Steps between C-alpha positions, in 0.01 A plus 500: 500500500549190718409271213746676266773487764441127544512446127827696469652297784398172335628631165844573652516160675405319178767687303771433760432126524489472120840668464658261754333196339604618152868516604495150655306332217700661218832400656402138547322483163837559329666233718224247431502565123877441487460191718220365280713545191807336658304203640279469187186507719176626342338506845761750620475702178120500534531623858749763387253602227233538764744700711567720194126569474504575876786740452329673206167517685659649810708746298198619304289509818763724664482724191119497530518607866748776408277627217198466730657754735473770233219742576186523289490765227263621231620222272466219758235609749535179705878522485708204379392240753324282242841428345520236775214312333662520156816346645293223660363413153855499362615273783215255449548472124877456548435209736271329248760533219778360723279203593432421132873505421579264790230256378661507157850426635374230739325318213834454321678392818242233579570347158878510551606565866852651507767439765458728802763582765272407788727599792550853375130517415407397856725761663375786280133396536531474881652849529229626262236353730642689799519825297134466399390427857683815614342723230150354553535575873615856427203563270250353747644690795563838337268520199127517432453160331119514530399834349793614280502318165870554431614380841262205474632422152858505632399279793332248268810496280717426802264226623523340156879526522498344846298201382716483187810482718342214695438324167860556390633361831276193463607452137869523592454235772313268260775534241773443762345190660296342219651650185154615390594755233134581428466648852670821378248586221215381727606750767517773236145417385375530860666844519343596167151405624550716810625788287204466262248502787659806664522688170139433411367608838699825513410587140128432558490719814689786331279493189192508726629827648586645157144418389383698806325196642350510848775433760476139615463589866204731430133396534290743295175414681670567833638834373154606374340401831766692692435819302120465503509452879653847539227735622375723218580260214193366320671289235824443307546446126767519227742334741855426387776355719848439360865471597755768408794288614563239769332610825345818352131466417265764357122543480262724311118506511185708499322537834133596517420721802208704628477814282422718804838437665730797551852518358643446848290186550611362165864558593445315827351205308803494270739499794310213663510294179873563453562396861303175460665414165845576642450210743435276198827590329368762255712813518387690187127581506310711244125541558250705300206603718157533339133500600218276379407740220842469337488269194762227459546276203762279333571272794843342447457203729320206338144405593444190711142371529372843405706677766837671457774409747574868544143626460277360768266786580135500395397694191 
């Protein structure tokens, strides 16, 4: 119950900070887009494009949190929490597409740098920098930027924006003092690289979860050792560990026990295993108990030097 209460509290804090950040980013995104158009600055437009992706990502993440609050039913037995991961994929792909478009526009501007209203560009970029610092601070202080993929995606977006704003400020100063027109598309390319990197990383992490890969902070050997060290457990096999959504990990396995154990003793073993795994961040545990006479075939985990990762007991 304590774990669920903690998760619900974190969930509420994440949703609240995303709503506040969404309002701030969306408002300034409109201002920056208009400013970029009026000053003819691709760097500002690129930053506004990144802010647009921030706004979309936060809006969809808020929707994901809202849907995730719906209770599980016969149709969705885990509820709707995995919608958060689908939105993370959407956010990552959106970032990659925006980066490609900025590269395309910058290529043409390098060949023929247009006139840019550098003073207006500097003012708008400087305010944008302060806005991004504020939102990044809000997300770090009030959100779970380590475990929750959507909050982390939003935070990475904002960090990219922050660095993009620094680039736009620098470009405006270079144009003002040295008349270097190429500084504007160069700053936009730097922003695009940051966007591309963020998009790729978020997409890769989200796809890993959708493919039910082992959570990155989980050591399977350590998990097996932990379970096999519980008194009464002889061996573990058919082990599967996956992530339902950010911060919610699940495990299933077969556990070989002494066939003479009573039902009460088996229940005590199960409780001990669940307690130990709870300390390792695994909240959903499904274990099939069996004795040495029970046959088991069709191991799903691949063999490594003649020994399965999830099947380490002696035949």
